[in-house]
Backbone and ligand atoms as CSV (ligand in chain L), in Angstrom:
chain,resi,resn,atom,element,x,y,z
A,1,UNK,N,N,-20.623,18.282,-5.025
A,1,UNK,CA,C,-19.705,19.004,-4.009
A,1,UNK,C,C,-18.807,17.824,-3.533
A,2,UNK,N,N,-19.673,16.935,-3.004
A,2,UNK,CA,C,-18.739,15.976,-2.240
A,2,UNK,C,C,-17.584,15.148,-3.034
A,3,UNK,N,N,-18.059,15.083,-4.324
A,3,UNK,CA,C,-16.906,14.446,-5.351
A,3,UNK,C,C,-15.709,15.291,-5.484
A,4,UNK,N,N,-15.941,16.554,-5.309
A,4,UNK,CA,C,-14.732,17.492,-5.470
A,4,UNK,C,C,-13.796,17.616,-4.231
A,5,UNK,N,N,-14.356,16.846,-3.132
A,5,UNK,CA,C,-13.625,16.726,-1.914
A,5,UNK,C,C,-12.946,15.440,-1.717
A,6,UNK,N,N,-13.163,14.376,-2.834
A,6,UNK,CA,C,-12.726,12.878,-2.715
A,6,UNK,C,C,-11.581,12.878,-3.509
A,7,UNK,N,N,-10.364,12.415,-2.683
A,7,UNK,CA,C,-8.956,12.121,-3.611
A,7,UNK,C,C,-9.365,10.850,-4.668
A,8,UNK,N,N,-8.618,10.776,-5.635
A,8,UNK,CA,C,-8.747,9.794,-6.419
A,8,UNK,C,C,-7.946,8.368,-5.865
A,9,UNK,N,N,-6.968,8.881,-4.906
A,9,UNK,CA,C,-6.110,7.938,-4.052
A,9,UNK,C,C,-5.874,8.373,-2.830
A,10,UNK,N,N,-6.093,7.607,-1.699
A,10,UNK,CA,C,-5.836,7.857,-0.219
A,10,UNK,C,C,-4.789,6.835,0.187
A,11,UNK,N,N,-3.759,7.022,0.446
A,11,UNK,CA,C,-2.505,6.346,1.044
A,11,UNK,C,C,-1.987,6.714,2.551
A,12,UNK,N,N,-1.329,5.986,3.364
A,12,UNK,CA,C,-0.821,6.275,4.596
A,12,UNK,C,C,0.228,7.460,4.349
A,13,UNK,N,N,1.107,7.159,3.432
A,13,UNK,CA,C,2.337,8.171,3.384
A,13,UNK,C,C,2.700,8.399,2.037
A,14,UNK,N,N,3.447,9.488,1.616
A,14,UNK,CA,C,3.875,9.900,0.187
A,14,UNK,C,C,4.733,8.609,-0.430
A,15,UNK,N,N,5.372,7.848,0.584
A,15,UNK,CA,C,6.256,6.693,-0.029
A,15,UNK,C,C,5.481,5.799,-0.554
A,16,UNK,N,N,4.230,5.425,-0.085
A,16,UNK,CA,C,3.185,4.438,-0.651
A,16,UNK,C,C,2.817,4.600,-1.908
A,17,UNK,N,N,2.884,5.988,-2.509
A,17,UNK,CA,C,2.394,6.240,-3.752
A,17,UNK,C,C,3.189,5.332,-4.857
A,18,UNK,N,N,2.482,4.479,-5.496
A,18,UNK,CA,C,2.947,3.566,-6.729
A,18,UNK,C,C,3.521,4.471,-7.930
A,19,UNK,N,N,4.580,4.876,-7.978
A,19,UNK,CA,C,5.013,5.561,-9.302
A,19,UNK,C,C,4.572,5.026,-10.477
A,20,UNK,N,N,4.889,3.610,-10.611
A,20,UNK,CA,C,4.548,2.890,-11.675
A,20,UNK,C,C,3.063,2.976,-12.243
A,21,UNK,N,N,2.055,3.112,-11.138
A,21,UNK,CA,C,0.887,3.169,-11.369
A,21,UNK,C,C,0.473,4.611,-11.992
A,22,UNK,N,N,1.474,5.525,-11.489
A,22,UNK,CA,C,1.031,7.074,-11.970
A,22,UNK,C,C,1.494,7.240,-13.359
A,23,UNK,N,N,2.751,6.642,-13.614
A,23,UNK,CA,C,3.012,6.779,-15.130
A,23,UNK,C,C,2.229,5.908,-16.065
A,24,UNK,N,N,1.846,4.946,-15.636
A,24,UNK,CA,C,0.643,4.045,-16.310
A,24,UNK,C,C,-0.413,4.952,-17.101
A,25,UNK,N,N,-0.759,5.858,-15.945
A,25,UNK,CA,C,-2.029,6.631,-16.090
A,25,UNK,C,C,-1.604,7.789,-16.890
A,26,UNK,N,N,-0.350,7.826,-17.591
A,26,UNK,CA,C,-0.029,9.083,-18.099
A,26,UNK,C,C,0.620,10.276,-17.316
A,27,UNK,N,N,0.627,10.022,-16.171
A,27,UNK,CA,C,0.977,11.191,-15.112
A,27,UNK,C,C,2.545,11.608,-15.456
A,28,UNK,N,N,2.715,12.694,-15.693
A,28,UNK,CA,C,4.230,13.265,-16.131
A,28,UNK,C,C,4.748,14.300,-14.991
A,29,UNK,N,N,3.861,14.932,-14.314
A,29,UNK,CA,C,4.240,15.739,-13.154
A,29,UNK,C,C,3.523,15.607,-12.041
A,30,UNK,N,N,4.204,15.967,-10.781
A,30,UNK,CA,C,3.533,16.181,-9.528
A,30,UNK,C,C,3.605,17.159,-8.906
A,31,UNK,N,N,2.528,17.748,-8.513
A,31,UNK,CA,C,2.552,19.038,-7.360
A,31,UNK,C,C,2.518,18.605,-6.089
A,32,UNK,N,N,3.562,18.887,-5.464
A,32,UNK,CA,C,3.655,18.405,-4.099
A,32,UNK,C,C,3.340,19.551,-2.991
A,33,UNK,N,N,2.339,19.097,-2.059
A,33,UNK,CA,C,2.217,19.960,-0.792
A,33,UNK,C,C,3.535,19.565,0.062
A,34,UNK,N,N,3.789,20.565,0.903
A,34,UNK,CA,C,5.323,20.638,1.571
A,34,UNK,C,C,4.842,19.956,2.858
A,35,UNK,N,N,4.261,21.033,3.798
A,35,UNK,CA,C,4.198,20.717,5.249
A,35,UNK,C,C,2.894,19.698,5.630
A,36,UNK,N,N,3.640,18.538,6.383
A,36,UNK,CA,C,2.590,17.328,6.706
A,36,UNK,C,C,2.462,16.408,5.632
A,37,UNK,N,N,3.200,16.781,4.493
A,37,UNK,CA,C,2.986,16.031,3.273
A,37,UNK,C,C,4.258,14.969,3.134
A,38,UNK,N,N,5.341,15.873,3.095
A,38,UNK,CA,C,6.406,15.073,3.226
A,38,UNK,C,C,7.684,15.595,4.150
A,39,UNK,N,N,7.265,16.584,4.786
A,39,UNK,CA,C,8.031,17.044,5.782
A,39,UNK,C,C,7.304,17.596,6.988
A,40,UNK,N,N,7.595,17.428,8.399
A,40,UNK,CA,C,6.761,17.546,9.442
A,40,UNK,C,C,6.571,19.275,9.501
A,41,UNK,N,N,5.439,19.608,9.867
A,41,UNK,CA,C,5.160,21.170,10.219
A,41,UNK,C,C,6.369,21.739,10.849
A,42,UNK,N,N,6.928,22.808,10.379
A,42,UNK,CA,C,7.930,23.431,11.190
A,42,UNK,C,C,9.501,22.834,11.136
A,43,UNK,N,N,9.465,21.607,10.510
A,43,UNK,CA,C,10.735,21.052,10.406
A,43,UNK,C,C,11.406,21.212,9.233
A,44,UNK,N,N,12.786,20.894,9.091
A,44,UNK,CA,C,13.323,20.983,7.622
A,44,UNK,C,C,13.968,19.792,7.417
A,45,UNK,N,N,13.647,18.627,8.178
A,45,UNK,CA,C,14.379,17.393,8.067
A,45,UNK,C,C,13.584,16.577,7.045
A,46,UNK,N,N,14.245,16.325,5.854
A,46,UNK,CA,C,13.364,15.311,5.112
A,46,UNK,C,C,13.838,13.897,5.024
A,47,UNK,N,N,12.813,13.103,5.424
A,47,UNK,CA,C,13.234,11.776,5.858
A,47,UNK,C,C,14.257,10.975,4.703
A,48,UNK,N,N,14.979,10.140,4.891
A,48,UNK,CA,C,15.738,9.670,3.731
A,48,UNK,C,C,14.793,8.848,2.666
A,49,UNK,N,N,13.542,8.274,3.477
A,49,UNK,CA,C,12.693,7.540,2.397
A,49,UNK,C,C,12.080,8.445,1.605
A,50,UNK,N,N,12.045,9.633,1.935
A,50,UNK,CA,C,11.104,10.567,1.080
A,50,UNK,C,C,12.098,10.962,0.168
A,51,UNK,N,N,13.311,11.051,0.162
A,51,UNK,CA,C,14.440,11.741,-0.757
A,51,UNK,C,C,14.477,10.504,-1.729
A,52,UNK,N,N,14.526,9.487,-1.337
A,52,UNK,CA,C,14.535,8.100,-2.321
A,52,UNK,C,C,13.513,8.171,-3.039
A,53,UNK,N,N,12.241,8.568,-2.704
A,53,UNK,CA,C,10.985,8.386,-3.396
A,53,UNK,C,C,11.182,9.578,-4.305
A,54,UNK,N,N,11.713,10.826,-4.141
A,54,UNK,CA,C,11.797,11.845,-5.067
A,54,UNK,C,C,12.763,11.465,-6.192
A,55,UNK,N,N,13.870,10.736,-5.701
A,55,UNK,CA,C,15.026,10.476,-6.449
A,55,UNK,C,C,14.228,9.318,-7.741
A,56,UNK,N,N,13.424,8.376,-7.082
A,56,UNK,CA,C,12.856,7.531,-8.118
A,56,UNK,C,C,12.016,8.114,-9.228
A,57,UNK,N,N,11.251,9.331,-8.448
A,57,UNK,CA,C,10.164,9.728,-9.184
A,57,UNK,C,C,11.131,10.510,-10.483
A,58,UNK,N,N,12.141,11.178,-10.038
A,58,UNK,CA,C,12.988,11.954,-11.226
A,58,UNK,C,C,13.626,10.849,-12.152
A,59,UNK,N,N,13.952,9.665,-11.747
A,59,UNK,CA,C,14.646,8.846,-12.583
A,59,UNK,C,C,13.665,8.340,-13.651
A,60,UNK,N,N,12.356,8.489,-13.068
A,60,UNK,CA,C,11.222,7.824,-14.048
A,60,UNK,C,C,10.800,8.921,-14.953
A,61,UNK,N,N,11.556,10.270,-14.729
A,61,UNK,CA,C,11.241,11.483,-15.823
A,61,UNK,C,C,9.880,12.167,-15.336
A,62,UNK,N,N,9.639,11.748,-14.000
A,62,UNK,CA,C,8.448,12.669,-13.479
A,62,UNK,C,C,9.033,13.964,-13.136
A,63,UNK,N,N,8.048,15.007,-13.407
A,63,UNK,CA,C,8.746,16.473,-13.028
A,63,UNK,C,C,8.087,16.521,-11.819
A,64,UNK,N,N,8.770,17.360,-10.776
A,64,UNK,CA,C,8.386,17.790,-9.518
A,64,UNK,C,C,8.132,18.919,-8.988
A,65,UNK,N,N,7.175,19.470,-8.376
A,65,UNK,CA,C,7.374,20.873,-8.011
A,65,UNK,C,C,6.479,21.106,-6.658
A,66,UNK,N,N,7.085,22.009,-5.706
A,66,UNK,CA,C,6.556,22.291,-4.656
A,66,UNK,C,C,5.172,23.507,-4.655
A,67,UNK,N,N,4.092,23.134,-4.200
A,67,UNK,CA,C,3.325,24.084,-4.040
A,67,UNK,C,C,2.787,24.438,-2.673
A,68,UNK,N,N,2.959,25.624,-1.885
A,68,UNK,CA,C,2.765,25.783,-0.629
A,68,UNK,C,C,2.593,27.221,-0.429
A,69,UNK,N,N,1.837,27.632,0.691
A,69,UNK,CA,C,1.365,28.818,1.092
A,69,UNK,C,C,2.223,29.285,2.254
A,70,UNK,N,N,3.273,28.593,2.460
A,70,UNK,CA,C,4.012,28.830,3.676
A,70,UNK,C,C,5.092,29.978,3.313
A,71,UNK,N,N,5.787,30.428,4.409
A,71,UNK,CA,C,6.783,31.627,4.093
A,71,UNK,C,C,7.844,31.198,2.891
A,72,UNK,N,N,8.041,32.140,2.110
A,72,UNK,CA,C,8.863,31.954,0.831
A,72,UNK,C,C,10.171,31.418,1.178
A,73,UNK,N,N,10.697,31.838,2.323
A,73,UNK,CA,C,11.860,31.533,2.634
A,73,UNK,C,C,11.975,30.023,2.875
A,74,UNK,N,N,11.017,29.665,3.761
A,74,UNK,CA,C,10.901,28.326,3.983
A,74,UNK,C,C,10.783,27.228,2.855
A,75,UNK,N,N,9.874,27.711,1.856
A,75,UNK,CA,C,9.535,26.886,0.710
A,75,UNK,C,C,10.870,26.930,-0.197
A,76,UNK,N,N,11.625,27.979,-0.233
A,76,UNK,CA,C,12.831,27.946,-0.999
A,76,UNK,C,C,13.780,26.997,-0.546
A,77,UNK,N,N,13.866,27.107,1.021
A,77,UNK,CA,C,14.862,26.493,1.639
A,77,UNK,C,C,14.749,24.891,1.312
A,78,UNK,N,N,13.559,24.282,1.216
A,78,UNK,CA,C,13.180,23.051,1.295
A,78,UNK,C,C,13.171,22.511,-0.151
A,79,UNK,N,N,12.553,23.338,-1.093
A,79,UNK,CA,C,12.579,23.032,-2.556
A,79,UNK,C,C,14.176,22.967,-2.899
A,80,UNK,N,N,14.921,24.107,-2.549
A,80,UNK,CA,C,16.297,24.058,-2.802
A,80,UNK,C,C,17.032,22.690,-2.617
A,81,UNK,N,N,16.889,22.366,-1.303
A,81,UNK,CA,C,17.477,20.994,-1.000
A,81,UNK,C,C,17.005,19.942,-1.651
A,82,UNK,N,N,15.948,19.830,-2.165
A,82,UNK,CA,C,15.444,18.773,-3.094
A,82,UNK,C,C,15.943,19.124,-4.618
A,83,UNK,N,N,16.209,20.267,-5.004
A,83,UNK,CA,C,16.673,20.596,-6.442
A,83,UNK,C,C,15.377,20.445,-7.122
A,84,UNK,N,N,14.269,21.023,-6.637
A,84,UNK,CA,C,12.893,21.134,-7.546
A,84,UNK,C,C,12.345,22.621,-7.421
A,85,UNK,N,N,11.752,22.883,-8.429
A,85,UNK,CA,C,11.004,24.127,-8.368
A,85,UNK,C,C,10.000,24.381,-7.378
A,86,UNK,N,N,9.715,25.599,-7.124
A,86,UNK,CA,C,8.561,25.754,-6.169
A,86,UNK,C,C,7.757,26.910,-6.532
A,87,UNK,N,N,6.307,26.810,-6.430
A,87,UNK,CA,C,5.306,27.947,-6.222
A,87,UNK,C,C,4.721,28.226,-4.970
A,88,UNK,N,N,4.553,29.504,-4.692
A,88,UNK,CA,C,3.834,30.055,-3.473
A,88,UNK,C,C,2.500,30.516,-4.075
A,89,UNK,N,N,1.533,29.810,-3.359
A,89,UNK,CA,C,0.151,30.175,-3.790
A,89,UNK,C,C,-0.904,29.614,-2.842
A,90,UNK,N,N,-2.015,30.328,-2.802
A,90,UNK,CA,C,-3.100,30.122,-1.793
A,90,UNK,C,C,-3.792,28.897,-2.187
A,91,UNK,N,N,-3.906,27.718,-1.636
A,91,UNK,CA,C,-4.798,26.541,-2.261
A,91,UNK,C,C,-6.068,26.758,-1.612
A,92,UNK,N,N,-7.226,26.562,-2.016
A,92,UNK,CA,C,-7.494,25.776,-3.407
A,92,UNK,C,C,-7.502,26.688,-4.542
A,93,UNK,N,N,-7.053,28.079,-4.574
A,93,UNK,CA,C,-7.272,28.848,-5.699
A,93,UNK,C,C,-6.659,28.389,-6.760
A,94,UNK,N,N,-7.378,28.419,-8.057
A,94,UNK,CA,C,-7.105,27.982,-9.146
A,94,UNK,C,C,-5.546,28.465,-9.518
A,95,UNK,N,N,-5.606,29.969,-9.390
A,95,UNK,CA,C,-4.215,30.526,-9.782
A,95,UNK,C,C,-3.080,29.846,-9.100
A,96,UNK,N,N,-3.040,29.247,-7.957
A,96,UNK,CA,C,-1.939,28.559,-7.157
A,96,UNK,C,C,-1.714,27.283,-8.365
A,97,UNK,N,N,-2.588,26.421,-8.638
A,97,UNK,CA,C,-2.510,25.322,-9.238
A,97,UNK,C,C,-1.829,25.740,-10.827
A,98,UNK,N,N,-2.507,26.851,-11.298
A,98,UNK,CA,C,-2.051,27.226,-12.480
A,98,UNK,C,C,-0.450,27.627,-12.611
A,99,UNK,N,N,0.019,28.182,-11.362
A,99,UNK,CA,C,1.380,28.583,-11.369
A,99,UNK,C,C,2.092,27.336,-11.413
A,100,UNK,N,N,1.789,26.316,-10.513
A,100,UNK,CA,C,2.510,25.039,-10.491
A,100,UNK,C,C,2.669,24.333,-11.817
A,101,UNK,N,N,1.489,24.345,-12.499
A,101,UNK,CA,C,1.497,23.772,-13.730
A,101,UNK,C,C,2.438,24.275,-14.817
A,102,UNK,N,N,2.575,25.836,-14.528
A,102,UNK,CA,C,3.392,26.459,-15.357
A,102,UNK,C,C,4.952,26.069,-15.312
A,103,UNK,N,N,5.272,25.782,-14.032
A,103,UNK,CA,C,6.585,25.310,-13.492
A,103,UNK,C,C,6.823,23.872,-14.006
A,104,UNK,N,N,5.974,23.022,-14.161
A,104,UNK,CA,C,5.921,21.585,-14.652
A,104,UNK,C,C,6.173,21.479,-16.252
A,105,UNK,N,N,4.920,22.540,-16.698
A,105,UNK,CA,C,5.036,22.295,-18.119
A,105,UNK,C,C,4.370,21.336,-18.560
A,106,UNK,N,N,3.353,20.567,-17.640
A,106,UNK,CA,C,2.310,19.661,-17.849
A,106,UNK,C,C,0.783,20.098,-18.000
A,107,UNK,N,N,-0.137,19.471,-18.681
A,107,UNK,CA,C,-1.384,19.817,-18.554
A,107,UNK,C,C,-1.815,19.066,-17.283
A,108,UNK,N,N,-3.208,19.534,-16.940
A,108,UNK,CA,C,-3.756,19.029,-15.752
A,108,UNK,C,C,-3.998,17.529,-15.741
A,109,UNK,N,N,-4.486,17.012,-16.967
A,109,UNK,CA,C,-4.371,15.528,-17.016
A,109,UNK,C,C,-3.381,14.867,-17.013
A,110,UNK,N,N,-2.263,15.377,-17.007
A,110,UNK,CA,C,-0.789,14.648,-16.842
A,110,UNK,C,C,-0.377,14.952,-15.523
A,111,UNK,N,N,-1.040,15.586,-14.614
A,111,UNK,CA,C,-0.656,16.000,-13.494
A,111,UNK,C,C,-1.277,15.376,-12.064
A,112,UNK,N,N,-0.401,15.085,-11.147
A,112,UNK,CA,C,-1.025,14.549,-9.883
A,112,UNK,C,C,-0.678,15.465,-8.764
A,113,UNK,N,N,-1.457,15.645,-7.904
A,113,UNK,CA,C,-1.340,16.438,-6.607
A,113,UNK,C,C,-1.091,15.471,-5.434
A,114,UNK,N,N,-0.229,15.738,-4.617
A,114,UNK,CA,C,-0.057,14.881,-3.301
A,114,UNK,C,C,0.075,15.961,-2.130
A,115,UNK,N,N,-1.062,15.734,-1.243
A,115,UNK,CA,C,-1.012,16.653,-0.156
A,115,UNK,C,C,-1.971,15.925,1.122
A,116,UNK,N,N,-1.767,16.734,2.172
A,116,UNK,CA,C,-2.546,16.074,3.335
A,116,UNK,C,C,-3.822,16.543,3.763
A,117,UNK,N,N,-4.083,17.576,2.945
A,117,UNK,CA,C,-5.432,18.558,3.299
A,117,UNK,C,C,-6.594,18.310,2.256
A,118,UNK,N,N,-7.875,18.135,2.613
A,118,UNK,CA,C,-8.866,17.889,1.727
A,118,UNK,C,C,-9.231,19.421,0.984
A,119,UNK,N,N,-9.433,20.253,2.003
A,119,UNK,CA,C,-9.817,21.666,1.512
A,119,UNK,C,C,-8.958,22.602,0.761
A,120,UNK,N,N,-7.618,21.941,0.600
A,120,UNK,CA,C,-6.828,22.823,-0.019
A,120,UNK,C,C,-6.054,21.977,-1.183
A,121,UNK,N,N,-5.415,20.841,-0.808
A,121,UNK,CA,C,-4.770,20.035,-1.860
A,121,UNK,C,C,-5.846,19.309,-2.572
A,122,UNK,N,N,-6.694,18.509,-2.142
A,122,UNK,CA,C,-7.714,17.701,-2.985
A,122,UNK,C,C,-8.599,18.430,-3.562
A,123,UNK,N,N,-9.249,19.346,-2.844
A,123,UNK,CA,C,-10.240,20.374,-3.589
A,123,UNK,C,C,-9.548,21.084,-4.718
A,124,UNK,N,N,-8.382,21.639,-4.363
A,124,UNK,CA,C,-7.752,22.578,-5.482
A,124,UNK,C,C,-7.515,21.656,-6.631
A,125,UNK,N,N,-6.836,20.506,-6.389
A,125,UNK,CA,C,-6.538,19.574,-7.324
A,125,UNK,C,C,-7.575,19.216,-8.334
A,126,UNK,N,N,-8.482,18.660,-7.677
A,126,UNK,CA,C,-9.749,18.217,-8.184
A,126,UNK,C,C,-10.337,19.353,-9.064
A,127,UNK,N,N,-10.541,20.418,-8.691
A,127,UNK,CA,C,-11.048,21.703,-9.397
A,127,UNK,C,C,-10.083,22.096,-10.737
A,128,UNK,N,N,-8.932,21.816,-10.436
A,128,UNK,CA,C,-8.015,21.955,-11.601
A,128,UNK,C,C,-7.939,21.055,-12.650
A,129,UNK,N,N,-8.724,19.703,-12.333
A,129,UNK,CA,C,-8.684,18.740,-13.381
A,129,UNK,C,C,-7.398,17.818,-13.243
A,130,UNK,N,N,-6.854,17.717,-11.916
A,130,UNK,CA,C,-5.624,16.848,-11.699
A,130,UNK,C,C,-5.960,15.376,-11.201
A,131,UNK,N,N,-5.192,14.462,-11.192
A,131,UNK,CA,C,-5.109,13.384,-10.424
A,131,UNK,C,C,-4.749,13.542,-8.878
A,132,UNK,N,N,-5.627,13.254,-7.900
A,132,UNK,CA,C,-5.321,14.063,-6.603
A,132,UNK,C,C,-5.234,12.790,-5.469
A,133,UNK,N,N,-4.081,12.871,-4.789
A,133,UNK,CA,C,-3.674,11.926,-3.738
A,133,UNK,C,C,-3.508,12.530,-2.293
A,134,UNK,N,N,-4.251,11.908,-1.489
A,134,UNK,CA,C,-4.310,12.369,-0.058
A,134,UNK,C,C,-3.717,11.438,0.824
A,135,UNK,N,N,-2.714,12.030,1.620
A,135,UNK,CA,C,-2.040,11.143,2.498
A,135,UNK,C,C,-2.270,11.662,4.088
A,136,UNK,N,N,-2.054,10.929,5.041
A,136,UNK,CA,C,-2.283,11.016,6.242
A,136,UNK,C,C,-0.973,12.027,6.674
A,137,UNK,N,N,-1.413,13.120,7.544
A,137,UNK,CA,C,-0.578,13.959,7.753
A,137,UNK,C,C,0.767,13.353,8.620
A,138,UNK,N,N,1.973,13.868,8.210
A,138,UNK,CA,C,3.165,13.318,8.829
A,138,UNK,C,C,3.270,13.625,10.490
A,139,UNK,N,N,2.693,14.643,10.784
A,139,UNK,CA,C,2.860,14.980,12.172
A,139,UNK,C,C,1.485,15.701,12.665
A,140,UNK,N,N,1.320,15.672,13.827
A,140,UNK,CA,C,0.064,16.165,14.565
A,140,UNK,C,C,0.170,17.627,14.880
A,141,UNK,N,N,1.476,18.301,14.587
A,141,UNK,CA,C,1.861,19.534,14.767
A,141,UNK,C,C,1.220,20.226,13.776
A,142,UNK,N,N,0.454,21.439,13.922
A,142,UNK,CA,C,0.306,22.173,12.663
A,142,UNK,C,C,-0.359,23.599,13.130
A,143,UNK,N,N,-0.513,24.452,12.111
A,143,UNK,CA,C,-0.866,25.692,12.438
A,143,UNK,C,C,-2.558,25.625,13.163
A,144,UNK,N,N,-2.417,26.709,13.930
A,144,UNK,CA,C,-3.941,26.547,14.786
A,144,UNK,C,C,-5.206,26.357,13.956
A,145,UNK,N,N,-5.166,27.155,12.904
A,145,UNK,CA,C,-6.502,27.371,12.037
A,145,UNK,C,C,-6.628,25.626,11.279
A,146,UNK,N,N,-5.487,25.099,11.058
A,146,UNK,CA,C,-5.502,23.980,10.324
A,146,UNK,C,C,-6.159,22.811,11.189
A,147,UNK,N,N,-5.871,22.987,12.619
A,147,UNK,CA,C,-6.503,22.097,13.646
A,147,UNK,C,C,-7.953,22.165,13.590
A,148,UNK,N,N,-8.427,23.305,13.492
A,148,UNK,CA,C,-9.943,23.507,13.508
A,148,UNK,C,C,-10.533,22.809,12.132
A,149,UNK,N,N,-9.686,22.945,11.164
A,149,UNK,CA,C,-10.135,22.376,9.856
A,149,UNK,C,C,-10.232,20.898,9.669
A,150,UNK,N,N,-9.352,20.495,10.686
A,150,UNK,CA,C,-9.135,18.913,10.597
A,150,UNK,C,C,-10.450,18.282,11.107
A,151,UNK,N,N,-11.282,19.000,11.909
A,151,UNK,CA,C,-12.553,18.523,12.422
A,151,UNK,C,C,-13.565,18.274,11.390
A,152,UNK,N,N,-13.598,19.248,10.437
A,152,UNK,CA,C,-14.264,19.107,9.113
A,152,UNK,C,C,-13.869,18.120,8.255
A,153,UNK,N,N,-12.572,18.123,8.121
A,153,UNK,CA,C,-12.008,16.985,7.317
A,153,UNK,C,C,-12.538,15.705,7.733
A,154,UNK,N,N,-12.494,15.510,9.107
A,154,UNK,CA,C,-12.826,14.122,9.636
A,154,UNK,C,C,-14.097,13.801,9.016
A,155,UNK,N,N,-14.947,14.789,9.293
A,155,UNK,CA,C,-16.455,14.587,9.068
A,155,UNK,C,C,-16.637,14.221,7.397
A,156,UNK,N,N,-15.813,14.986,6.713
A,156,UNK,CA,C,-15.956,14.654,5.226
A,156,UNK,C,C,-15.239,13.256,4.929
A,157,UNK,N,N,-14.273,12.979,5.560
A,157,UNK,CA,C,-13.806,11.453,5.136
A,157,UNK,C,C,-14.608,10.348,5.695
A,158,UNK,N,N,-15.205,10.745,6.856
A,158,UNK,CA,C,-16.384,9.735,7.236
A,158,UNK,C,C,-17.476,9.635,6.460
A,159,UNK,N,N,-17.957,10.754,5.769
A,159,UNK,CA,C,-18.998,10.596,4.852
A,159,UNK,C,C,-18.471,10.142,3.514
A,160,UNK,N,N,-17.345,10.206,2.979
A,160,UNK,CA,C,-16.901,9.655,1.926
A,160,UNK,C,C,-16.701,8.132,2.060
A,161,UNK,N,N,-16.109,7.660,3.183
A,161,UNK,CA,C,-16.132,6.326,3.364
A,161,UNK,C,C,-17.537,5.381,3.620
A,162,UNK,N,N,-18.480,6.268,4.301
A,162,UNK,CA,C,-19.897,5.474,4.370
A,162,UNK,C,C,-20.442,5.526,2.892
A,163,UNK,N,N,-19.924,6.295,1.952
A,163,UNK,CA,C,-20.476,6.137,0.781
A,163,UNK,C,C,-19.669,5.182,-0.084
A,164,UNK,N,N,-18.522,4.628,0.440
A,164,UNK,CA,C,-17.898,3.735,-0.247
A,164,UNK,C,C,-16.998,4.379,-1.431
A,165,UNK,N,N,-16.725,5.666,-1.145
A,165,UNK,CA,C,-16.033,6.745,-2.121
A,165,UNK,C,C,-14.549,6.611,-1.658
A,166,UNK,N,N,-14.129,6.225,-0.512
A,166,UNK,CA,C,-12.845,6.309,-0.051
A,166,UNK,C,C,-12.308,4.969,0.719
A,167,UNK,N,N,-11.208,4.763,0.435
A,167,UNK,CA,C,-10.753,3.582,1.189
A,167,UNK,C,C,-9.068,3.854,1.398
A,168,UNK,N,N,-8.570,3.730,2.254
A,168,UNK,CA,C,-7.175,3.980,2.528
A,168,UNK,C,C,-6.531,2.987,2.065
A,169,UNK,N,N,-5.661,2.949,0.949
A,169,UNK,CA,C,-5.022,1.875,0.512
A,169,UNK,C,C,-3.520,1.655,1.248
A,170,UNK,N,N,-3.559,0.497,1.519
A,170,UNK,CA,C,-2.398,0.021,2.217
A,170,UNK,C,C,-1.265,-0.530,1.387
A,171,UNK,N,N,-1.314,-0.515,0.075
A,171,UNK,CA,C,-0.327,-1.208,-0.748
A,171,UNK,C,C,-0.449,-2.502,-0.854
A,172,UNK,N,N,-1.587,-3.025,-0.291
A,172,UNK,CA,C,-1.784,-4.375,-0.580
A,172,UNK,C,C,-2.409,-5.107,-1.755
A,173,UNK,N,N,-2.916,-4.040,-2.454
A,173,UNK,CA,C,-3.627,-4.472,-3.850
A,173,UNK,C,C,-4.417,-3.351,-4.252
A,174,UNK,N,N,-4.974,-3.288,-5.307
A,174,UNK,CA,C,-5.716,-2.205,-6.043
A,174,UNK,C,C,-7.006,-1.972,-5.446
A,175,UNK,N,N,-7.040,-0.839,-4.660
A,175,UNK,CA,C,-8.385,-0.664,-4.172
A,175,UNK,C,C,-8.656,0.963,-4.702
A,176,UNK,N,N,-8.074,1.278,-5.501
A,176,UNK,CA,C,-8.384,2.768,-6.098
A,176,UNK,C,C,-9.824,3.039,-5.972
A,177,UNK,N,N,-10.287,4.208,-5.562
A,177,UNK,CA,C,-11.881,4.669,-5.631
A,177,UNK,C,C,-12.147,5.384,-6.515
A,178,UNK,N,N,-11.349,5.891,-7.633
A,178,UNK,CA,C,-11.765,6.751,-8.319
A,178,UNK,C,C,-13.043,6.351,-9.357
A,179,UNK,N,N,-13.264,5.017,-9.450
A,179,UNK,CA,C,-14.347,4.626,-10.322
A,179,UNK,C,C,-15.742,4.996,-9.702
A,180,UNK,N,N,-15.642,5.021,-8.285
A,180,UNK,CA,C,-16.865,5.400,-7.717
A,180,UNK,C,C,-16.744,6.740,-7.111
A,181,UNK,N,N,-15.733,7.353,-7.288
A,181,UNK,CA,C,-15.568,8.891,-6.727
A,181,UNK,C,C,-16.153,9.683,-7.870
A,182,UNK,N,N,-15.464,9.620,-9.182
A,182,UNK,CA,C,-16.060,10.651,-10.033
A,182,UNK,C,C,-15.639,10.231,-11.692
A,183,UNK,N,N,-16.499,10.531,-12.472
A,183,UNK,CA,C,-16.416,10.089,-13.802
A,183,UNK,C,C,-14.694,10.204,-14.144
A,184,UNK,N,N,-14.249,9.332,-14.770
A,184,UNK,CA,C,-12.999,9.505,-15.328
A,184,UNK,C,C,-12.971,10.256,-16.482
L,1,MG,MG,MG,0.062,20.363,4.122
């Protein structure tokens, strides 16, 4: 069970995801969580460096889609600004990830998930057979239930770290944990 909660990669922010490493792994599509992954919870301001990251991904031929359980209006406003499709679904339900894959037109093995929550983004992506990337939340503001879940998340992160299954990658070098995390 613990391995299903372990991301393949853990980075401080979405902009520190090395896109050339993803394409080298055969990744052709990315499912993006929205709130606190690339935009602060409740905000519509997408930072310039995030926009540049998405432009870089598009230029490399990587397909992008948003997958969120937030209000449809908010999802569509943000995905519309980015010019990428969006699916609304309850993560970690498999149906949510299937909807995102249908939008991307990629197989699970060709798809990465980037998100800030273990029990939704990472668990759902791992169950769907995708490459999972965890980022530190962009903001401390979040839904009240999420704040409770964060306590459980911290316990899981501590447990993974103690077992050597997780290391925050700073961009200084290859510290990917997937080899110890789960079989490739
Ligand atoms: Mg989130």
